[in-house]
C-alpha positions as CSV (number, residue, x, y, z in Angstrom):
1,M,-3.7,163.5,116.0
2,D,-3.6,159.9,118.2
3,L,-0.9,159.2,120.6
4,L,-0.8,156.1,120.9
5,S,2.6,155.3,123.0
6,Y,5.4,157.5,123.7
7,G,8.6,156.3,125.4
8,D,9.6,156.4,128.8
9,S,13.2,158.5,128.1
10,I,12.2,161.7,127.0
11,P,13.1,164.5,128.9
12,E,10.4,167.6,128.6
13,G,11.5,170.6,126.8
14,D,11.2,172.4,123.9
15,Y,12.5,170.3,120.8
16,R,13.2,171.7,117.0
17,L,12.9,169.8,114.0
18,H,16.5,167.8,112.9
19,S,15.2,165.8,110.3
20,A,12.0,164.3,108.4
21,F,12.0,161.4,106.4
22,A,8.9,158.4,105.5
23,N,8.8,156.9,109.1
24,A,10.1,159.2,111.1
25,I,10.2,162.9,112.0
26,N,13.1,163.5,114.2
27,F,13.1,166.5,116.6
28,R,16.3,167.4,118.5
29,K,17.4,169.7,121.8
30,G,20.7,169.4,122.3
31,R,22.6,166.1,121.4
32,I,18.5,164.3,122.8
33,I,17.0,162.9,119.7
34,I,12.9,162.4,119.8
35,S,11.2,160.4,116.6
36,L,7.4,160.9,115.9
37,V,6.7,157.9,114.1
38,P,3.9,155.7,112.8
39,P,2.7,152.2,114.2
40,R,4.8,150.0,112.0
41,T,8.0,151.5,113.7
42,G,6.3,150.6,116.8
43,A,7.2,152.3,120.6
44,G,11.0,153.0,122.0
45,P,12.3,154.5,124.6
46,L,12.7,157.7,122.8
47,N,9.6,157.3,120.5
48,L,6.1,159.2,119.6
49,V,4.1,156.6,117.9
50,V,1.2,158.0,116.0
51,K,-1.0,157.2,113.8
52,Q,0.0,159.0,111.0
53,L,3.0,161.7,110.5
54,P,1.8,165.3,110.1
55,P,3.2,166.6,107.0
56,G,4.9,169.9,107.5
57,A,5.8,169.3,111.5
58,R,8.3,172.0,112.6
59,R,8.3,172.2,116.5
60,L,8.0,169.5,119.8
61,R,7.4,170.7,123.3
62,A,7.2,167.6,126.0
63,S,5.7,169.3,129.4
64,R,4.7,167.4,132.5
65,F,1.0,165.9,131.3
66,Y,1.2,167.0,127.7
67,F,3.5,166.7,124.0
68,Y,2.6,169.8,121.8
69,L,3.2,168.6,118.2
70,D,3.4,172.2,116.3
71,E,-0.3,173.4,117.4
72,N,-1.8,169.9,118.1
73,R,-2.1,168.8,121.8
74,L,-1.8,165.3,122.9
75,R,-2.3,164.0,126.4
76,K,0.2,161.7,128.2
77,D,-2.1,158.6,129.0
78,P,-0.2,156.9,131.8
79,A,-1.4,153.6,129.7
80,A,0.2,155.0,126.4
81,L,3.8,154.9,128.3
82,Y,6.4,152.6,126.8
83,S,8.4,151.0,129.0
84,S,11.8,150.1,127.1
85,D,13.7,148.4,130.1
86,I,15.1,144.9,128.6
87,P,12.4,142.9,129.5
88,L,13.7,140.4,132.7
89,A,13.2,136.8,132.7
90,A,14.7,133.9,134.3
91,A,17.0,132.5,131.5
92,A,18.9,129.5,131.6
93,P,22.1,129.9,129.6
94,E,21.5,126.7,127.9
95,T,18.2,127.7,126.5
96,V,19.8,130.9,125.4
97,Q,22.3,129.9,123.5
98,V,20.4,126.9,121.6
99,N,17.9,130.2,120.6
100,V,20.7,132.3,119.4
101,A,22.1,129.5,117.2
102,A,18.8,129.7,116.0
103,L,18.4,133.3,115.9
104,V,21.9,133.4,113.6
105,R,20.3,130.7,111.1
106,I,17.3,133.1,110.5
107,L,19.7,136.0,110.4
108,V,22.0,134.3,107.3
109,R,18.7,133.4,106.1
110,K,16.6,136.6,105.9
111,A,19.1,139.5,106.2
112,P,19.3,142.0,103.4
113,P,22.7,142.1,101.3
114,K,25.6,144.0,102.5
115,S,24.5,143.6,106.0
116,L,27.1,142.4,108.4
117,A,24.7,138.9,108.9
118,F,28.1,138.1,106.9
119,I,29.9,137.2,110.3
120,F,28.3,134.4,111.0
121,D,28.4,133.2,107.1
122,R,31.3,133.6,104.7
123,A,28.9,133.3,101.8
124,L,27.3,136.5,102.5
125,E,30.3,138.3,101.6
126,K,30.0,137.7,98.0
127,G,27.3,140.6,98.5
128,F,29.7,143.1,98.7
129,S,30.8,143.1,94.8
130,R,32.3,147.0,94.6
131,V,36.1,147.8,94.9
132,F,34.5,150.3,97.8
133,E,32.2,147.7,99.1
134,K,35.1,145.1,99.3
135,L,37.1,147.8,101.4
136,L,34.3,148.0,103.4
137,L,33.9,144.2,103.9
138,A,38.0,144.6,104.8
139,R,37.2,147.2,107.8
140,F,34.1,145.5,109.2
141,K,36.3,142.0,109.3
142,Q,39.1,144.1,111.0
143,A,36.5,144.9,113.6
144,V,34.9,141.9,114.3
145,K,38.7,140.1,114.6
146,A,39.3,142.9,117.5
147,F,36.2,141.7,119.2
148,K,36.7,137.9,118.9
149,A,39.7,138.5,120.7
150,G,38.2,140.5,123.3
151,H,40.0,143.8,122.3
152,Y,36.7,146.2,122.3
153,A,37.9,149.6,122.4
154,R,40.3,148.8,119.1
155,G,37.0,147.3,117.6
156,V,34.5,150.0,118.7
157,K,37.3,152.1,117.0
158,A,37.5,150.6,113.3
159,I,33.7,150.3,113.5
160,R,31.9,153.1,114.5
161,G,31.0,155.2,111.7
162,L,31.5,152.7,108.7
163,G,28.6,151.5,106.6
164,F,26.0,153.0,104.5
165,G,22.7,154.4,105.5
166,L,21.3,157.2,108.1
167,T,22.6,154.9,110.9
168,P,26.0,153.2,109.7
169,S,25.9,149.4,109.7
170,G,28.9,150.0,112.1
171,D,27.1,151.9,114.6
172,D,23.8,149.4,114.4
173,F,25.8,146.8,115.3
174,I,27.8,148.7,118.2
175,S,23.9,149.5,119.6
176,G,23.5,145.7,119.3
177,L,26.9,144.9,121.3
178,L,25.6,147.0,124.4
179,A,22.2,145.3,124.5
180,G,23.3,142.3,124.1
181,F,25.9,142.5,126.9
182,N,22.8,144.3,128.9
183,Y,20.9,141.7,128.4
184,A,23.2,139.0,129.5
185,L,24.0,141.4,132.6
186,R,20.3,141.5,133.5
187,N,18.9,138.3,132.5
188,L,21.8,135.2,132.4
189,R,24.1,137.2,135.1
190,F,27.2,137.5,133.6
191,D,29.3,140.3,134.6
192,T,29.8,141.8,131.3
193,R,30.0,145.8,132.7
194,A,33.4,146.3,132.1
195,R,32.8,145.1,128.5
196,I,30.0,147.5,128.3
197,E,31.6,150.6,130.1
198,E,34.2,149.8,127.5
199,I,32.4,149.6,124.3
200,F,30.1,152.6,125.3
201,K,33.5,155.1,126.1
202,R,34.4,154.8,122.6
203,A,30.7,154.7,121.0
204,E,29.4,158.1,120.2
205,G,30.6,160.1,117.0
206,D,29.0,162.6,115.3
207,N,25.7,161.2,114.4
208,L,23.2,162.4,116.6
209,I,20.9,159.5,115.8
210,S,23.1,156.7,116.0
211,N,24.3,158.4,119.1
212,A,20.5,158.7,120.9
213,F,20.3,154.5,120.2
214,M,23.4,153.7,121.3
215,R,23.2,155.8,124.8
216,A,19.8,153.6,125.1
217,S,21.1,150.5,124.5
218,Y,23.6,151.5,127.0
219,E,21.1,152.2,129.5
220,G,19.3,149.2,128.6
221,K,16.3,150.5,126.7
222,V,15.0,148.9,123.9
223,N,12.3,149.2,121.3
224,E,9.4,147.0,121.2
225,K,10.7,144.6,118.3
226,V,14.0,144.6,120.1
227,G,11.8,143.8,123.3
228,R,10.2,141.1,121.8
229,L,13.1,139.3,120.4
230,M,15.1,139.4,123.7
231,T,11.5,137.9,125.4
232,A,11.5,135.2,122.7
233,L,15.6,134.1,123.3
234,S,14.6,133.6,126.6
235,G,12.6,131.0,126.3
236,G,9.7,131.5,123.6
237,S,8.2,129.2,121.4
238,R,10.3,128.8,118.0
239,R,7.6,130.3,116.2
240,E,7.3,133.4,118.0
241,L,11.2,133.6,118.0
242,D,11.1,133.1,114.1
243,A,8.1,135.9,114.1
244,A,9.8,138.2,116.9
245,A,13.1,138.0,114.7
246,E,11.5,138.9,111.2
247,A,9.9,142.2,112.5
248,A,13.0,143.4,114.2
249,L,15.0,142.5,110.7
250,E,12.5,145.3,108.6
251,S,14.2,148.3,110.8
252,G,15.5,150.1,108.3
253,H,17.4,148.6,105.5
254,T,20.3,147.0,107.7
255,S,20.0,148.5,110.5
256,G,17.9,145.7,112.0
257,A,20.2,143.3,110.2
258,D,23.4,145.3,111.7
259,F,21.7,145.7,115.3
260,C,20.7,141.5,115.5
261,A,24.5,141.1,114.3
262,G,26.0,143.2,117.7
263,L,22.9,141.4,119.5
264,V,24.1,137.8,118.4
265,F,27.8,139.0,118.6
266,A,27.5,140.0,122.3
267,L,25.4,137.2,123.2
268,Q,27.9,134.4,121.8
269,A,30.7,136.4,123.6
270,A,28.9,136.3,126.6
271,L,28.0,132.4,126.1
272,G,32.1,131.9,125.6
273,E,31.8,131.0,122.4
274,F,34.8,132.4,121.6
275,N,36.8,131.3,123.9
């Protein structure tokens, strides 16, 4: 078994199987979740990328120089270490603003139905057609209204754990918010620290996988696809922005779109578009 990449945020220790899916096997130690994923999913701060997922994997141990997956020993090749810090670039706010507007258009055009892309185009609200979905939509809109007014604690309380999927849409949106405000802090030199702390203080719930993603975003750590998208937002070509956005949107059913919606929302807020 070949280890193609391993994240820079994986603590040493013994992990036990948490959950297994077609494109991820998750292992748990306390509140920490480590994911074994195929190349299509890509590198991340808490990901081990292998050529092919082993069926029936039960145990994972991380030591200083090796990972042990059941009876398999995988060497930690330094060249395979994924650095998950938000990519730094000399980004001009005007350039980022133009690229964020382009990302909004991509999101509206390519996001799957019932994602939070409706925030940027009310026509997408029609995807929420059933009674339960309309109630869900109303709660999402209540949270967005709070966020736009700068009431982040209220917005997080309303949206946390809300939605469909392994990681609910609301949690993915919060992850995107945290990543976006961290990008604005590090690349645009906007002081978003108070908003980051206010959001994360109320973000974590009972979903350990969501919590792992939100904590990574809070710490300014992102997966390979999001890192590529952020680099494109900093000044890449429009073709690269299109390609990076399309790759980011492939994550999960609506997870990629919901994360991108949070990322875009945070950048619009940091750039003063809701003032």
